[in-house]
N, C-alpha and C positions, 0 to 999 in steps of 0.2 A: 504493499499499499506506500504510498505516496505521502512523504511527510507534509502535512498541512502547513508546516512555518514555510515552506521554500515555494510555497504557491503566490503567486503574482500580489494578492490579494491580502495577503494574510498581515502586515504590518500596517495597512488602512483600517483595521478592523478591530473593534473591542474583543480582547480575549486575554490572556493568563500574561501576555507580553506587554499589550500596547492598551491605550484607551483613546478612544475617537470620540472628540465632541462637535458636533454639525449644530450651526444656529442660521439658520436661513443659507445664506451664498457665502457663509463664514466657516472654515473648518479648521480646525486644530488637531494635531495627534499628541500623545505624550507617551515616553515609555513608564511602564507602570513602576516597574523598579525605581525608577530616579523622580516620580511623581512628587511635589511639594508644595505648598501654599507658596514659597520662594520662585520656584520653576514655573509655576502658573503665573503670578506675577510679571515674571521676566516674558513670558512668550505673549501675553494678554497688553504688555505696554512695551513693548521690545525697543522701542526709541529711547526711553528714558534711560535703560541698560546701556544701549548702546552708545550714547552721547558721554555717557560716564565712564565707556570703555576704553581700553588701550587701543587707540584704533591701528589695525595691520594693514589694512586695504579701503582705499576710497577711491574709487573709478566709475566710469560711466555704469557698469554693468552690474557692481556690487558696493555693498561696504560693508565690513567685517574688524572686529574687534574680540578682545577679552577682558569678560566684565566680572567682578565678585558679586557674587551672591549675598544679601544679608546672612544667610545659613553658613559663609563662610568658602564656597565652592566657587571655582574659579569654571567660567565658560565660556564658548565660542559663539558668537552671535553673529550671524550673515545677514544681512538684506539684499533682495535683489529687485536692482531697479526696473521699471520699465523703460527702455530704449527707445519706445518711439510706436510708429504704426504699424511696422511689420512685425513687433515683438507683441502687441496688442492683439493684431490678428493671428498670431500663431498659437499664442496661450489661451485662445479663445475656445481651441479645440484639443488641446493638450493639458495633462497634470502641470502645477507650476513648479517650475525647478527645484524651488525647495522639496516639495514632496517624491520630485524623480531622483534627485539626491540622497534622501531618506530612504527609499526604497535599497538605491544602490549599496547603501552603508549596511542594510540590513541582508543583501546577501552577501556580504563582504564577511559579515561576522558569521553568517551562516557556514560560511567555507574557512574560517579560520585564520581569515588573512586581515593582520592589523589594520585599522582606522580608526579614529576618533570617532566614539559610539555619539550616534544621535540620541537626544533626550528630548525634543520638542520640535514641531514645526507649526507652521500655521500659514494658510492664505485666505486673503479677502477678495470677495469680486461683487462688481456692481452692474446689474443687466449682463452677466456674463463676461464683462472685462475685470481683465485681473487688474487689481488696485494694489496690492500690497503681499510679499512672501518674506517669510522669514525662516531660518533654520538654527537651531540653538545644539550642539553639539558640547560633550567633554572635553575639557583642556587635555591636551599632553604632557605628563611633567618630566621634569628635566631635559626639554628640547634644547636642542643644538643647531643655532641659524645655519643655513644651507652653506653659507659664504664661509663661518668659521669652519664648520666639519671639513669642508671641502681643501682649506688650508693645511687641515692638518692630516688628510687622506693623500695628499699630494707628495708630503712627506716622506708617507711612509706605505712601502711596496705590499706590505703585509695586512694595511688598513684598505689599499685598494682592489685586492685581493678577499676581504671581506666582504667589503661592499658589493662588488660582481656579484659574488655568489650570492650575499642576501638577499638582493635586489630581484636576481633573475631566480630565486626559490619563489620569491611575492610573485612574478611576474609569470613562471611556469603555473602555479597553483591556482593563478588567475584565470589565466587561458584554457586551462583545463577546466574550469568550473563553467567556462561560457562567459567570462568576464573579459572586457577589451577596456583600458582604462582611457585612451585616448589621447592624453598628453603626458606620458610618463617621463616628464623632463627632471631634473634632481632637485627642481624647489617643490617638486608635488610628492615626492619623497621624501619623508620626514625622518629624521635621526634623533634619538635621545640616547642619553649615557646612563650607562648602567655601573653596576659593581666592578672593582678592578680593571677600568678603563674598557671594559664591553661595551657595545653599543646596539640599540635593538631599532628596527628600520618597518616602516610603515607607509601606507598610500593614503592621502590625503586629497583635496579639492577633488569630489565626484561628479563635477556638474556635468561633465561628457561621456560619464561611462554608459557603455553599450551592454545589455544583459542579452544572452544568446541563450538558446536551449539545448545546444550542442557545444562543443570545444570547438573554441577559436580557431579559424585556417591559418595556415603556414602563411599566409601572404599578410596577414593583419599581423600575426604573433612577429614575423620579421620588421613590419614597420613598429611596432612598441618598442623590440630591443634595439633598433635604430636609434628613435627617439632618446631614448635614455642615453645611449653612446654618444649621439651628437651634443647632447647635453654637458656630459661629462667634458667632451674636448671643448666645448665654447667656455666652460666656465674654468676650465684651466688655461687656455687662453689669454682669458680676463686675468688671472692670477699669476701669470707670464712662466706657466708649466706647460711650454710645448708637448702636444701629445701625439704619438705616430696612429694615424688613423688605422690603419691597417692591424696594428698591433693592440690597440684598444677595442678595435670589434671582435679581434678573435677573442681578448679577453671573456667580453660578456658572452660570445658564442657558446667557447666552452664553458663557462661556468652555467650558461642555459642548458647546453647539452648534458651535463653532469647530474643534471635533477629532473630532466624531462623525457618523456619517452618518443619525443620527435627530435628530429636532428635539423636545429637549424640552417637555413642555407646561407652559408657565409658570405659568398658573392651578393647574392640580393639584399642581404642586410648592409653590406660595404657599400652598394650603389645607394642603399636608401639615406644610409648617414650623410653621405656626400650631397645628395639631393638637401638633407633638411640644412646642412652647413650652408650650402650656398643661397638659403633663405635667409642667413643672418645679415 
């Protein structure tokens, strides 16, 4: 029998894991284990908490920051902005992006792929038009900023290998589960510090995730690996660490091959990596 937790609608329903609150054209989702008066106030008044947060991003598409709730919990709040007529028309017929990311994160969780755990999401509509959408997730402890980690990594061959092996293990598990991230650059791969100089890795920024009913095809696997390799090379160049493109691709291909039942096409990944780099 199919596990009900893996059905598309499970995380949008009232059940032992989630709470669904629908009021007219407004919909709020809560993770039952994280539910509290403070969390409900946060998702009901997100702009109050976002304005008091440490803002990490404020662009045409999103605003996001880390806020501390009155109960002491730190949370990540993300607002999805309406970017104009095309956006308005598109999301008249689609789930709000906050809900698509909410569902993607649940699939990650069900497949034991680390990602910040979403604890609340909401969207409001008027006459079918999406007015606002928010996502609240747990914050990741002991985070290392991407460039700080890269400075350490490029100074240590061992850390480079740990990164390549760990990230390719994440990608392989995602792909086998039918999950395609779509933008697996280094800034979307978070790093947290552990005991005795160890590192933990996970994926975030799931807004472009594509979930399929079967494992990801070889062409898209190659694209995902190439996106990571090109980002690795591009950041290295910015930090004054000139990376050999072929050797870098070979490192990621070897790491992916060691954990996957598929054999990545080195030539295809090399070509795709070059294409990504030319777009910079």
